[in-house]
Steps between C-alpha positions, in 0.01 A plus 500: 500500500498139390234383258229248571307310237154597625562860393636435153193576293351788697515741208287284273191452709299802386544478125560207269636593159446155358770317312723768354654391169854476635671407170316778318579750776869410507527518123341844495725626779811358329418718199525827699785442750852359459535126577708569813219718638234228492534249784300178468695224674410398855841578644492850348144565622559390860661829618182683398253282692467751787602841624629588849196327654604146417206330672318551169657319206390429143707428189381697193471367144786728393700809595567786259796729575393821325773744396291795383150643485440364150553145621270560798225623268546210261492241779188648657327512162573132445379399845184706456426335166562148634335555839815430703541665841806720561679577825747789482809461718779732606776399740281245680554657844126544569363361826134437420506246217423777251734350239377143552468348150183356357536135402321557169688813401834676470722716716602822326829606660605865477838439668696562179342843455740674738613817325491847651373678190536861611603687813435875517661657809342838425143370475587244770353202317622166374341287229571132553399158375312271742793267568720777645582434867361748749845580640652539152291812444649668807848385402461659157361822649763528778757703297231769464424509872165328444338169587175302468324511836295176535739246651356153567718270706557302179612810307834345409313239294137599439407659168310822437235315300424285802500809721234652274296179503494484881523873584812429705604719791803475726643641819486859371148493358356689801652828380563434132205282407435167335566411137172666398629833635831474312397382153396758241427284199462135404508353153362152455333245275144372532411134461401569137851634428402868499751758630363734766652796687364612836602821677759750382784717625249780557343554840170356381329356193140534381251227576499215748811423703578173323864524604405452866272214395786327319745534790426220743281309252727192528526434126124455456445794263805531272870413479731791585778568249628845606484709816577869558594562865565811705845560641554699818809683633713320754459676836796689635484309826323191631516354851316216672369495855484152657255505791471204739186401689434248775151432367379452141178686570695808607699482178182477294348792688817704437455457124153654516628775730776602257254545214248670729772752590517604135833329436536303175831315519671380182461151644328360808552126552435265790654165595412285800753316718490167311561691177804688630633177653481335158652792312788607724723189460437519124576870440658640820284808468558611859144442618397505866436130569359564846211706366161340445469716189699764316398783271719629219408861424687675220518875448639653182547848357742781578717454811290762681170332404627159608627627834169671574288198399711257699453719806123491454499123447716447807250693714209290370686171543604582855143601580380161374735311731809431288764329715784600272563732207798482269567716194718380212840662530584495130380375161656157551303444820179628339540247221569222753178580684306468174695194388370315804139588425534408134662167589209386716372250242829320430576509872175313564615242248811434711305408812208310351459236231224711345328831562176652378501878453165672548411844366201670661442867578324649801451848651815604689309539825412126492859370480501408870170312464636303206823406677313374804269299275793345310653390831174319576498341154852365557364302796187399311693353206818395681720701263748785542457835328753781469362843419635776280287795389495798272359645819452855377228395256377196693630243251564172683747229401464225763730207420346171614771238554423137421633180346313372194648153559302469824150372418235764561733795556439661162125475552529655847723772355245587234223511759719726717557732204130504412418603857748791477339622178146464634597699807666764280164554330313498831734767639421728207782397267552292189638160401806634317724803510757437228541128426175469308222242520626257236390143565575527873241744636189408304340385825585833661336685211183305572510630857563860401264546205136408444346354188411830338854631543653182361266517201619856435860380503411232246334757275816713501703191411259414217530851353870436436505121460156355414629145457683509833830387351735728697613348831179299556406386848685783675417808708120504460313187614170385355202448732546128442858528623383691807254224581780242463716693745213511747551876531172591338176305485241545229139454607206598280723739307629675810854499630568448865834498676600259776524632852850625575416632844734239649767772471 
């Protein structure tokens, strides 16, 4: 997405930290990190002004490239003492503005902390630093017949620290779970510079489940410095069924029918016709371009288990009106099927000047309702939208195509996206599945949660970070912010939501 000036200072509107003593801050930071690891010049800071959602941009006061946990603790201690906000950053592949800098603070980059500290094939765990790429864990575990299951489409580049911050998923999360289901322990540093460890390699730990609280907290509670992940055995066999449908509603209904039949595929993804048309010339995945929608259903396990499950899925798909069913003939074709799905985002970039990726989640049985509604929104806003879904768990990734150079198109795109999120909530879902709230979905949070719930979120934040220095202005909106968005109106101390019955 291209940037526009009216969005540049969105992260600063809720909290003003006053005039941070920049010379004093830089001098203190220079005393704890090597000169090459402290970036202060405009040209050096520019690459850090946004993450993957480039509609939000802000240049920080400085960027610190931490190399170890000691430096992270020292930097946080300094920022806490001087009242400077801190935004932790991994690979910068996030899609919600979660790593958007604060103009009065620093970016703390963990990208240099990329060591795999320990890999135990017997215990099936790996201990890694936050800058390790998601895919690198599986590559290191491969000689032992193991891999790390969560596989976001950006797994070749995204870091495990970012995955923890956003509770990332991927095309195989239906069977193997999200990040929260595959992380055993997190070590991190609080804003005061204190080292904390949450979770363990045991099945459970006494007390509150603070590990689950930390995963998906978007850098608001502490800065992750070490992660212990579970490794799982590579299945003996894996095959993908590609099912074609002449109607997107039938495809959506088939997803619900597969789960209702007691089948939990390793992956269950959906793409509509515009999505396959964008992807096929880019990847040559072998998709059915005549279908209005396709489902990719993967089965893994022993050869006998896979054969039996594919037979059951075929019966369900045919009963739901599939016009064609094709099963991957070998591992190369299986990987091509998935390569097409994982290339949906860059493929959208080839056919449109800009695209805006949404991330809502709805009950599986409402997929057809959502697709019909999105078709109506395309006409309402005069914009195209291609749809890809983690269909098995109802996680939507509509890609709204637009051109930021055309006056008004970005604003219409944002309104389109806001309508999708509001409808996700109305259908019984949520405003995010795996991309996080960041700076992007604060308005959606105001639709989903009432004032009492938001106040509870703020109390949790204050328990870890009373001064609000970690990633300020992200994930949890204030009531004032909700009123600004027009999503929530405050009258006589009561919160009332606008009517969204137009859906």
